[in-house]
A tleap script that builds the chain and sets N, CA, C and O, in Angstrom:
source leaprc.protein.ff14SB
mol = sequence {
  NMET GLY LEU VAL GLY GLY PHE MET ASP ALA
  ALA GLY GLY GLY GLY TRP GLY PRO THR VAL
  SER THR GLY LEU LEU GLY SER GLY GLY ALA
  PRO ARG GLN VAL ILE GLY THR VAL ASN ALA
  ALA GLU PHE PHE LEU THR SER ALA ILE SER
  ALA THR PHE LEU ALA ALA ILE LEU SER GLY
  HIE TRP GLY ALA VAL GLU ASP LEU ALA GLY
  HIE GLY ALA ALA VAL LEU GLY LEU ILE VAL
  GLY GLY VAL ALA ALA ALA PRO LEU ALA GLY
  TYR MET VAL LYS LEU VAL PRO HIE ARG ILE
  LEU MET VAL MET VAL GLY LEU LEU ILE CYS
  ALA LEU ALA GLY TYR GLN THR LEU ARG LEU
  CLEU
}
set mol.1.N position { 93.815 96.320 117.094 }
set mol.1.CA position { 94.886 96.589 116.170 }
set mol.1.C position { 95.194 98.084 116.154 }
set mol.1.O position { 96.359 98.480 116.100 }
set mol.2.N position { 94.154 98.911 116.201 }
set mol.2.CA position { 94.352 100.349 116.219 }
set mol.2.C position { 95.070 100.820 117.466 }
set mol.2.O position { 95.911 101.717 117.405 }
set mol.3.N position { 94.740 100.214 118.606 }
set mol.3.CA position { 95.384 100.579 119.862 }
set mol.3.C position { 96.871 100.240 119.829 }
set mol.3.O position { 97.703 101.060 120.221 }
set mol.4.N position { 97.206 99.058 119.372 }
set mol.4.CA position { 98.607 98.635 119.297 }
set mol.4.C position { 99.357 99.488 118.288 }
set mol.4.O position { 100.463 99.951 118.569 }
set mol.5.N position { 98.763 99.705 117.103 }
set mol.5.CA position { 99.407 100.523 116.078 }
set mol.5.C position { 99.606 101.958 116.548 }
set mol.5.O position { 100.661 102.545 116.304 }
set mol.6.N position { 98.610 102.530 117.219 }
set mol.6.CA position { 98.732 103.887 117.738 }
set mol.6.C position { 99.790 103.994 118.813 }
set mol.6.O position { 100.543 104.967 118.853 }
set mol.7.N position { 99.853 102.992 119.693 }
set mol.7.CA position { 100.889 103.004 120.729 }
set mol.7.C position { 102.276 102.894 120.106 }
set mol.7.O position { 103.195 103.604 120.512 }
set mol.8.N position { 102.434 102.009 119.124 }
set mol.8.CA position { 103.734 101.845 118.466 }
set mol.8.C position { 104.162 103.150 117.789 }
set mol.8.O position { 105.335 103.521 117.832 }
set mol.9.N position { 103.219 103.830 117.173 }
set mol.9.CA position { 103.535 105.070 116.478 }
set mol.9.C position { 103.923 106.172 117.455 }
set mol.9.O position { 104.887 106.901 117.221 }
set mol.10.N position { 103.177 106.294 118.549 }
set mol.10.CA position { 103.447 107.351 119.518 }
set mol.10.C position { 104.696 107.068 120.347 }
set mol.10.O position { 105.507 107.967 120.569 }
set mol.11.N position { 104.856 105.847 120.800 }
set mol.11.CA position { 105.970 105.519 121.693 }
set mol.11.C position { 107.274 105.281 120.943 }
set mol.11.O position { 108.348 105.625 121.437 }
set mol.12.N position { 107.187 104.703 119.770 }
set mol.12.CA position { 108.409 104.345 119.056 }
set mol.12.C position { 108.743 105.245 117.893 }
set mol.12.O position { 109.764 105.039 117.237 }
set mol.13.N position { 107.925 106.225 117.616 }
set mol.13.CA position { 108.204 107.114 116.501 }
set mol.13.C position { 107.795 106.535 115.159 }
set mol.13.O position { 108.186 107.068 114.121 }
set mol.14.N position { 107.041 105.490 115.150 }
set mol.14.CA position { 106.583 104.874 113.910 }
set mol.14.C position { 106.037 103.500 114.198 }
set mol.14.O position { 106.292 102.935 115.262 }
set mol.15.N position { 105.296 102.965 113.270 }
set mol.15.CA position { 104.773 101.630 113.466 }
set mol.15.C position { 103.310 101.495 113.107 }
set mol.15.O position { 102.804 100.381 112.974 }
set mol.16.N position { 102.617 102.628 112.945 }
set mol.16.CA position { 101.204 102.555 112.598 }
set mol.16.C position { 101.012 101.819 111.284 }
set mol.16.O position { 100.250 100.855 111.216 }
set mol.17.N position { 101.690 102.261 110.251 }
set mol.17.CA position { 101.521 101.668 108.926 }
set mol.17.C position { 101.807 100.177 108.882 }
set mol.17.O position { 100.943 99.403 108.471 }
set mol.18.N position { 103.003 99.751 109.297 }
set mol.18.CA position { 103.310 98.324 109.249 }
set mol.18.C position { 102.398 97.467 110.134 }
set mol.18.O position { 102.005 96.369 109.742 }
set mol.19.N position { 102.070 97.962 111.305 }
set mol.19.CA position { 101.239 97.172 112.222 }
set mol.19.C position { 99.824 97.018 111.695 }
set mol.19.O position { 99.302 95.905 111.630 }
set mol.20.N position { 99.207 98.111 111.323 }
set mol.20.CA position { 97.811 98.080 110.913 }
set mol.20.C position { 97.665 97.529 109.489 }
set mol.20.O position { 96.745 96.761 109.209 }
set mol.21.N position { 98.576 97.925 108.591 }
set mol.21.CA position { 98.480 97.444 107.202 }
set mol.21.C position { 98.587 95.934 107.116 }
set mol.21.O position { 97.791 95.289 106.435 }
set mol.22.N position { 99.566 95.371 107.803 }
set mol.22.CA position { 99.731 93.919 107.729 }
set mol.22.C position { 98.538 93.198 108.343 }
set mol.22.O position { 98.118 92.154 107.843 }
set mol.23.N position { 97.993 93.746 109.418 }
set mol.23.CA position { 96.820 93.130 110.028 }
set mol.23.C position { 95.616 93.142 109.101 }
set mol.23.O position { 94.915 92.139 108.965 }
set mol.24.N position { 95.382 94.274 108.468 }
set mol.24.CA position { 94.236 94.378 107.559 }
set mol.24.C position { 94.446 93.564 106.284 }
set mol.24.O position { 93.514 92.931 105.788 }
set mol.25.N position { 95.671 93.580 105.754 }
set mol.25.CA position { 95.953 92.771 104.565 }
set mol.25.C position { 95.845 91.285 104.882 }
set mol.25.O position { 95.324 90.510 104.080 }
set mol.26.N position { 96.337 90.891 106.050 }
set mol.26.CA position { 96.282 89.494 106.461 }
set mol.26.C position { 94.869 88.999 106.681 }
set mol.26.O position { 94.596 87.807 106.535 }
set mol.27.N position { 93.965 89.904 107.032 }
set mol.27.CA position { 92.576 89.490 107.251 }
set mol.27.C position { 91.761 89.528 105.961 }
set mol.27.O position { 90.548 89.319 105.980 }
set mol.28.N position { 92.435 89.796 104.838 }
set mol.28.CA position { 91.760 89.711 103.549 }
set mol.28.C position { 91.313 91.030 102.958 }
set mol.28.O position { 90.534 91.041 102.004 }
set mol.29.N position { 91.781 92.141 103.494 }
set mol.29.CA position { 91.407 93.443 102.945 }
set mol.29.C position { 92.032 93.685 101.590 }
set mol.29.O position { 93.129 93.200 101.313 }
set mol.30.N position { 91.345 94.431 100.744 }
set mol.30.CA position { 91.870 94.789 99.424 }
set mol.30.C position { 93.021 95.779 99.604 }
set mol.30.O position { 92.867 96.769 100.320 }
set mol.31.N position { 94.175 95.534 98.969 }
set mol.31.CA position { 95.348 96.389 99.187 }
set mol.31.C position { 95.084 97.880 98.978 }
set mol.31.O position { 95.557 98.701 99.764 }
set mol.32.N position { 94.351 98.238 97.950 }
set mol.32.CA position { 94.091 99.660 97.681 }
set mol.32.C position { 93.290 100.301 98.815 }
set mol.32.O position { 93.589 101.414 99.246 }
set mol.33.N position { 92.286 99.595 99.283 }
set mol.33.CA position { 91.456 100.131 100.361 }
set mol.33.C position { 92.222 100.162 101.677 }
set mol.33.O position { 92.095 101.109 102.453 }
set mol.34.N position { 93.015 99.125 101.926 }
set mol.34.CA position { 93.794 99.069 103.169 }
set mol.34.C position { 94.789 100.216 103.215 }
set mol.34.O position { 94.873 100.925 104.218 }
set mol.35.N position { 95.538 100.404 102.145 }
set mol.35.CA position { 96.568 101.452 102.133 }
set mol.35.C position { 95.926 102.830 102.259 }
set mol.35.O position { 96.425 103.675 103.002 }
set mol.36.N position { 94.832 103.066 101.548 }
set mol.36.CA position { 94.148 104.354 101.653 }
set mol.36.C position { 93.586 104.604 103.032 }
set mol.36.O position { 93.719 105.703 103.571 }
set mol.37.N position { 92.957 103.595 103.610 }
set mol.37.CA position { 92.365 103.736 104.935 }
set mol.37.C position { 93.434 103.961 105.995 }
set mol.37.O position { 93.275 104.818 106.865 }
set mol.38.N position { 94.511 103.204 105.930 }
set mol.38.CA position { 95.590 103.335 106.913 }
set mol.38.C position { 96.228 104.717 106.806 }
set mol.38.O position { 96.510 105.344 107.828 }
set mol.39.N position { 96.460 105.199 105.591 }
set mol.39.CA position { 97.060 106.526 105.430 }
set mol.39.C position { 96.125 107.633 105.891 }
set mol.39.O position { 96.574 108.601 106.504 }
set mol.40.N position { 94.838 107.509 105.608 }
set mol.40.CA position { 93.881 108.524 106.067 }
set mol.40.C position { 93.805 108.554 107.593 }
set mol.40.O position { 93.795 109.626 108.198 }
set mol.41.N position { 93.753 107.393 108.201 }
set mol.41.CA position { 93.690 107.333 109.661 }
set mol.41.C position { 94.990 107.834 110.288 }
set mol.41.O position { 94.977 108.420 111.370 }
set mol.42.N position { 96.105 107.602 109.608 }
set mol.42.CA position { 97.399 108.044 110.144 }
set mol.42.C position { 97.474 109.566 110.246 }
set mol.42.O position { 98.153 110.094 111.127 }
set mol.43.N position { 96.789 110.266 109.363 }
set mol.43.CA position { 96.754 111.731 109.456 }
set mol.43.C position { 96.193 112.156 110.807 }
set mol.43.O position { 96.765 113.016 111.478 }
set mol.44.N position { 95.081 111.559 111.205 }
set mol.44.CA position { 94.457 111.926 112.482 }
set mol.44.C position { 95.306 111.462 113.663 }
set mol.44.O position { 95.414 112.159 114.672 }
set mol.45.N position { 95.898 110.299 113.532 }
set mol.45.CA position { 96.773 109.787 114.585 }
set mol.45.C position { 97.971 110.713 114.777 }
set mol.45.O position { 98.313 111.068 115.905 }
set mol.46.N position { 98.594 111.094 113.691 }
set mol.46.CA position { 99.759 111.968 113.756 }
set mol.46.C position { 99.379 113.342 114.300 }
set mol.46.O position { 100.146 113.946 115.050 }
set mol.47.N position { 98.216 113.833 113.933 }
set mol.47.CA position { 97.756 115.121 114.467 }
set mol.47.C position { 97.604 115.059 115.985 }
set mol.47.O position { 98.014 115.984 116.686 }
set mol.48.N position { 97.025 113.988 116.492 }
set mol.48.CA position { 96.849 113.836 117.934 }
set mol.48.C position { 98.188 113.709 118.650 }
set mol.48.O position { 98.391 114.314 119.703 }
set mol.49.N position { 99.100 112.925 118.083 }
set mol.49.CA position { 100.419 112.754 118.697 }
set mol.49.C position { 101.174 114.080 118.695 }
set mol.49.O position { 101.806 114.439 119.688 }
set mol.50.N position { 101.109 114.809 117.576 }
set mol.50.CA position { 101.812 116.092 117.476 }
set mol.50.C position { 101.246 117.109 118.458 }
set mol.50.O position { 102.001 117.850 119.086 }
set mol.51.N position { 99.930 117.151 118.595 }
set mol.51.CA position { 99.312 118.077 119.551 }
set mol.51.C position { 99.754 117.756 120.980 }
set mol.51.O position { 100.030 118.663 121.765 }
set mol.52.N position { 99.819 116.489 121.307 }
set mol.52.CA position { 100.272 116.086 122.645 }
set mol.52.C position { 101.731 116.454 122.862 }
set mol.52.O position { 102.105 116.936 123.931 }
set mol.53.N position { 102.544 116.228 121.853 }
set mol.53.CA position { 103.969 116.563 121.927 }
set mol.53.C position { 104.156 118.068 122.129 }
set mol.53.O position { 104.923 118.491 122.994 }
set mol.54.N position { 103.453 118.875 121.330 }
set mol.54.CA position { 103.559 120.330 121.476 }
set mol.54.C position { 103.054 120.789 122.842 }
set mol.54.O position { 103.643 121.686 123.446 }
set mol.55.N position { 101.980 120.193 123.334 }
set mol.55.CA position { 101.473 120.545 124.661 }
set mol.55.C position { 102.520 120.239 125.734 }
set mol.55.O position { 102.682 121.009 126.680 }
set mol.56.N position { 103.224 119.128 125.589 }
set mol.56.CA position { 104.272 118.776 126.567 }
set mol.56.C position { 105.420 119.775 126.518 }
set mol.56.O position { 105.965 120.150 127.557 }
set mol.57.N position { 105.788 120.203 125.321 }
set mol.57.CA position { 106.883 121.176 125.199 }
set mol.57.C position { 106.464 122.528 125.763 }
set mol.57.O position { 107.188 123.129 126.556 }
set mol.58.N position { 105.289 123.003 125.348 }
set mol.58.CA position { 104.850 124.338 125.746 }
set mol.58.C position { 104.503 124.429 127.226 }
set mol.58.O position { 104.589 125.513 127.803 }
set mol.59.N position { 104.119 123.335 127.850 }
set mol.59.CA position { 103.783 123.369 129.272 }
set mol.59.C position { 105.004 123.201 130.168 }
set mol.59.O position { 104.896 123.298 131.390 }
set mol.60.N position { 106.168 122.948 129.565 }
set mol.60.CA position { 107.385 122.813 130.350 }
set mol.60.C position { 107.634 121.418 130.881 }
set mol.60.O position { 108.544 121.227 131.688 }
set mol.61.N position { 106.862 120.441 130.459 }
set mol.61.CA position { 107.031 119.070 130.935 }
set mol.61.C position { 108.033 118.276 130.116 }
set mol.61.O position { 108.196 117.076 130.337 }
set mol.62.N position { 108.690 118.907 129.195 }
set mol.62.CA position { 109.678 118.210 128.365 }
set mol.62.C position { 111.034 118.804 128.701 }
set mol.62.O position { 111.263 119.990 128.467 }
set mol.63.N position { 111.929 118.007 129.243 }
set mol.63.CA position { 113.208 118.511 129.721 }
set mol.63.C position { 114.242 118.760 128.650 }
set mol.63.O position { 115.140 119.576 128.858 }
set mol.64.N position { 114.158 118.103 127.527 }
set mol.64.CA position { 115.229 118.176 126.526 }
set mol.64.C position { 114.825 118.991 125.298 }
set mol.64.O position { 115.120 118.594 124.170 }
set mol.65.N position { 114.162 120.110 125.501 }
set mol.65.CA position { 113.717 120.925 124.368 }
set mol.65.C position { 114.913 121.458 123.595 }
set mol.65.O position { 114.837 121.614 122.376 }
set mol.66.N position { 116.018 121.742 124.282 }
set mol.66.CA position { 117.202 122.272 123.608 }
set mol.66.C position { 117.734 121.288 122.573 }
set mol.66.O position { 118.240 121.710 121.533 }
set mol.67.N position { 117.633 119.990 122.832 }
set mol.67.CA position { 118.136 118.978 121.910 }
set mol.67.C position { 117.307 118.869 120.634 }
set mol.67.O position { 117.798 118.366 119.623 }
set mol.68.N position { 116.075 119.326 120.665 }
set mol.68.CA position { 115.199 119.220 119.492 }
set mol.68.C position { 115.676 120.094 118.344 }
set mol.68.O position { 115.466 119.744 117.183 }
set mol.69.N position { 116.311 121.217 118.638 }
set mol.69.CA position { 116.771 122.127 117.592 }
set mol.69.C position { 117.819 121.457 116.702 }
set mol.69.O position { 117.909 121.777 115.517 }
set mol.70.N position { 118.597 120.549 117.243 }
set mol.70.CA position { 119.624 119.859 116.473 }
set mol.70.C position { 119.073 118.844 115.490 }
set mol.70.O position { 119.808 118.353 114.632 }
set mol.71.N position { 117.803 118.524 115.600 }
set mol.71.CA position { 117.191 117.527 114.725 }
set mol.71.C position { 116.290 118.147 113.664 }
set mol.71.O position { 115.525 117.435 113.013 }
set mol.72.N position { 116.369 119.447 113.485 }
set mol.72.CA position { 115.513 120.139 112.528 }
set mol.72.C position { 115.681 119.644 111.102 }
set mol.72.O position { 114.696 119.506 110.377 }
set mol.73.N position { 116.930 119.372 110.684 }
set mol.73.CA position { 117.168 118.900 109.311 }
set mol.73.C position { 116.535 117.531 109.090 }
set mol.73.O position { 115.987 117.276 108.018 }
set mol.74.N position { 116.602 116.648 110.083 }
set mol.74.CA position { 116.003 115.325 109.952 }
set mol.74.C position { 114.482 115.426 109.862 }
set mol.74.O position { 113.856 114.726 109.066 }
set mol.75.N position { 113.897 116.288 110.669 }
set mol.75.CA position { 112.442 116.474 110.634 }
set mol.75.C position { 112.021 117.050 109.288 }
set mol.75.O position { 111.035 116.603 108.702 }
set mol.76.N position { 112.753 118.027 108.801 }
set mol.76.CA position { 112.447 118.612 107.491 }
set mol.76.C position { 112.566 117.564 106.384 }
set mol.76.O position { 111.742 117.534 105.469 }
set mol.77.N position { 113.579 116.712 106.462 }
set mol.77.CA position { 113.742 115.644 105.476 }
set mol.77.C position { 112.574 114.672 105.484 }
set mol.77.O position { 112.128 114.231 104.425 }
set mol.78.N position { 112.076 114.334 106.661 }
set mol.78.CA position { 110.917 113.450 106.759 }
set mol.78.C position { 109.666 114.098 106.169 }
set mol.78.O position { 108.867 113.431 105.512 }
set mol.79.N position { 109.501 115.380 106.403 }
set mol.79.CA position { 108.336 116.078 105.859 }
set mol.79.C position { 108.408 116.127 104.338 }
set mol.79.O position { 107.433 115.807 103.659 }
set mol.80.N position { 109.549 116.523 103.804 }
set mol.80.CA position { 109.713 116.609 102.350 }
set mol.80.C position { 109.556 115.231 101.708 }
set mol.80.O position { 108.900 115.099 100.674 }
set mol.81.N position { 110.151 114.210 102.314 }
set mol.81.CA position { 110.026 112.853 101.787 }
set mol.81.C position { 108.595 112.350 101.799 }
set mol.81.O position { 108.152 111.709 100.846 }
set mol.82.N position { 107.871 112.636 102.866 }
set mol.82.CA position { 106.476 112.223 102.960 }
set mol.82.C position { 105.595 112.913 101.936 }
set mol.82.O position { 104.716 112.290 101.341 }
set mol.83.N position { 105.832 114.207 101.732 }
set mol.83.CA position { 105.049 114.953 100.742 }
set mol.83.C position { 105.340 114.431 99.335 }
set mol.83.O position { 104.434 114.349 98.505 }
set mol.84.N position { 106.588 114.080 99.066 }
set mol.84.CA position { 106.952 113.564 97.739 }
set mol.84.C position { 106.437 112.139 97.523 }
set mol.84.O position { 106.029 111.786 96.416 }
set mol.85.N position { 106.456 111.323 98.575 }
set mol.85.CA position { 106.086 109.915 98.429 }
set mol.85.C position { 104.579 109.681 98.369 }
set mol.85.O position { 104.136 108.712 97.752 }
set mol.86.N position { 103.798 110.529 98.982 }
set mol.86.CA position { 102.350 110.304 99.051 }
set mol.86.C position { 101.686 110.235 97.671 }
set mol.86.O position { 100.939 109.291 97.413 }
set mol.87.N position { 101.928 111.196 96.778 }
set mol.87.CA position { 101.294 111.078 95.455 }
set mol.87.C position { 101.825 109.894 94.648 }
set mol.87.O position { 101.082 109.260 93.900 }
set mol.88.N position { 103.101 109.608 94.804 }
set mol.88.CA position { 103.699 108.470 94.099 }
set mol.88.C position { 103.058 107.168 94.571 }
set mol.88.O position { 102.765 106.294 93.755 }
set mol.89.N position { 102.840 107.030 95.856 }
set mol.89.CA position { 102.205 105.824 96.402 }
set mol.89.C position { 100.778 105.676 95.886 }
set mol.89.O position { 100.354 104.577 95.530 }
set mol.90.N position { 100.044 106.771 95.844 }
set mol.90.CA position { 98.683 106.720 95.323 }
set mol.90.C position { 98.647 106.307 93.864 }
set mol.90.O position { 97.771 105.546 93.453 }
set mol.91.N position { 99.583 106.798 93.088 }
set mol.91.CA position { 99.660 106.450 91.669 }
set mol.91.C position { 100.034 104.984 91.483 }
set mol.91.O position { 99.469 104.300 90.629 }
set mol.92.N position { 100.990 104.498 92.285 }
set mol.92.CA position { 101.409 103.093 92.202 }
set mol.92.C position { 100.258 102.158 92.567 }
set mol.92.O position { 100.054 101.138 91.907 }
set mol.93.N position { 99.513 102.497 93.602 }
set mol.93.CA position { 98.390 101.663 94.041 }
set mol.93.C position { 97.329 101.575 92.938 }
set mol.93.O position { 96.666 100.549 92.782 }
set mol.94.N position { 97.182 102.647 92.191 }
set mol.94.CA position { 96.210 102.671 91.102 }
set mol.94.C position { 96.633 101.779 89.936 }
set mol.94.O position { 95.786 101.173 89.278 }
set mol.95.N position { 97.929 101.697 89.680 }
set mol.95.CA position { 98.429 100.976 88.508 }
set mol.95.C position { 98.737 99.499 88.739 }
set mol.95.O position { 98.478 98.665 87.871 }
set mol.96.N position { 99.283 99.178 89.896 }
set mol.96.CA position { 99.790 97.828 90.151 }
set mol.96.C position { 98.633 96.884 90.496 }
set mol.96.O position { 97.769 97.256 91.291 }
set mol.97.N position { 98.589 95.683 89.928 }
set mol.97.CA position { 97.538 94.708 90.261 }
set mol.97.C position { 97.572 94.323 91.753 }
set mol.97.O position { 98.619 94.379 92.398 }
set mol.98.N position { 96.394 93.928 92.284 }
set mol.98.CA position { 96.247 93.617 93.717 }
set mol.98.C position { 97.280 92.620 94.219 }
set mol.98.O position { 97.946 92.867 95.224 }
set mol.99.N position { 97.415 91.518 93.538 }
set mol.99.CA position { 98.283 90.432 94.004 }
set mol.99.C position { 99.747 90.875 94.053 }
set mol.99.O position { 100.451 90.607 95.027 }
set mol.100.N position { 100.189 91.543 93.012 }
set mol.100.CA position { 101.578 92.019 92.975 }
set mol.100.C position { 101.804 93.070 94.055 }
set mol.100.O position { 102.847 93.079 94.709 }
set mol.101.N position { 100.834 93.949 94.240 }
set mol.101.CA position { 100.952 94.973 95.273 }
set mol.101.C position { 101.061 94.351 96.660 }
set mol.101.O position { 101.858 94.797 97.485 }
set mol.102.N position { 100.266 93.328 96.911 }
set mol.102.CA position { 100.299 92.671 98.210 }
set mol.102.C position { 101.656 92.001 98.446 }
set mol.102.O position { 102.194 92.066 99.551 }
set mol.103.N position { 102.205 91.365 97.421 }
set mol.103.CA position { 103.527 90.744 97.542 }
set mol.103.C position { 104.592 91.811 97.774 }
set mol.103.O position { 105.483 91.631 98.604 }
set mol.104.N position { 104.503 92.914 97.050 }
set mol.104.CA position { 105.484 93.991 97.211 }
set mol.104.C position { 105.451 94.578 98.621 }
set mol.104.O position { 106.499 94.813 99.223 }
set mol.105.N position { 104.258 94.812 99.143 }
set mol.105.CA position { 104.125 95.361 100.494 }
set mol.105.C position { 104.678 94.362 101.515 }
set mol.105.O position { 105.402 94.749 102.433 }
set mol.106.N position { 104.343 93.092 101.359 }
set mol.106.CA position { 104.849 92.067 102.276 }
set mol.106.C position { 106.362 91.963 102.252 }
set mol.106.O position { 106.996 91.863 103.302 }
set mol.107.N position { 106.945 91.985 101.058 }
set mol.107.CA position { 108.403 91.915 100.942 }
set mol.107.C position { 109.078 93.147 101.547 }
set mol.107.O position { 110.112 93.038 102.205 }
set mol.108.N position { 108.488 94.305 101.321 }
set mol.108.CA position { 109.055 95.521 101.897 }
set mol.108.C position { 109.021 95.481 103.420 }
set mol.108.O position { 110.000 95.838 104.074 }
set mol.109.N position { 107.904 95.050 103.983 }
set mol.109.CA position { 107.789 94.978 105.444 }
set mol.109.C position { 108.777 93.960 106.007 }
set mol.109.O position { 109.415 94.214 107.028 }
set mol.110.N position { 108.906 92.811 105.347 }
set mol.110.CA position { 109.869 91.797 105.809 }
set mol.110.C position { 111.305 92.304 105.708 }
set mol.110.O position { 112.116 92.068 106.603 }
set mol.111.N position { 111.616 92.999 104.618 }
set mol.111.CA position { 112.971 93.528 104.440 }
set mol.111.C position { 113.291 94.574 105.502 }
set mol.111.O position { 114.385 94.570 106.067 }
set mol.112.N position { 112.353 95.461 105.773 }
set mol.112.CA position { 112.589 96.482 106.799 }
set mol.112.C position { 112.721 95.867 108.189 }
set mol.112.O position { 113.568 96.287 108.977 }
set mol.113.N position { 111.886 94.875 108.489 }
set mol.113.CA position { 111.977 94.205 109.788 }
set mol.113.C position { 113.304 93.456 109.911 }
set mol.113.O position { 113.930 93.475 110.970 }
set mol.114.N position { 113.732 92.799 108.838 }
set mol.114.CA position { 115.016 92.099 108.853 }
set mol.114.C position { 116.187 93.041 109.042 }
set mol.114.O position { 117.121 92.742 109.786 }
set mol.115.N position { 116.134 94.183 108.365 }
set mol.115.CA position { 117.197 95.186 108.505 }
set mol.115.C position { 117.273 95.694 109.933 }
set mol.115.O position { 118.361 95.788 110.500 }
set mol.116.N position { 116.121 96.024 110.525 }
set mol.116.CA position { 116.100 96.494 111.898 }
set mol.116.C position { 116.597 95.430 112.875 }
set mol.116.O position { 117.293 95.745 113.840 }
set mol.117.N position { 116.241 94.182 112.625 }
set mol.117.CA position { 116.705 93.088 113.483 }
set mol.117.C position { 118.213 92.951 113.407 }
set mol.117.O position { 118.869 92.785 114.435 }
set mol.118.N position { 118.772 93.018 112.213 }
set mol.118.CA position { 120.230 92.936 112.049 }
set mol.118.C position { 120.928 94.093 112.740 }
set mol.118.O position { 121.991 93.907 113.332 }
set mol.119.N position { 120.354 95.269 112.676 }
set mol.119.CA position { 120.961 96.428 113.353 }
set mol.119.C position { 120.955 96.252 114.858 }
set mol.119.O position { 121.884 96.685 115.540 }
set mol.120.N position { 119.905 95.613 115.387 }
set mol.120.CA position { 119.837 95.406 116.833 }
set mol.120.C position { 120.829 94.346 117.302 }
set mol.120.O position { 121.344 94.416 118.418 }
set mol.121.N position { 121.089 93.371 116.447 }
set mol.121.CA position { 122.019 92.297 116.819 }
set mol.121.C position { 123.431 92.784 116.676 }
set mol.121.O position { 124.373 92.036 116.940 }
savepdb mol mol.pdb
quit
């Protein structure tokens, strides 16, 4: 599960959380522990992916470095959003009962997958 989630995150720009969280929740993991563990592991995963990305840019193996400057606002928005959402998520996990939290996470994942599917069609 970690290999697939890591590949999805590195190759597709995301996917660690949905892939690993649903697998762990589906196998009976407690939502609070699953979400905390997945987020903690994602820090290390993202660090490794970022280091590889920077190494590719700095070594000259990335041809489209000029195009990256145009995406600075989007990257900044993702950073600010992540910093704002992390404490809120931790607080919600502390307050919401296990069963309701599991239903909420499942519905969110299904809604996001459905939205992406509709966009592809």
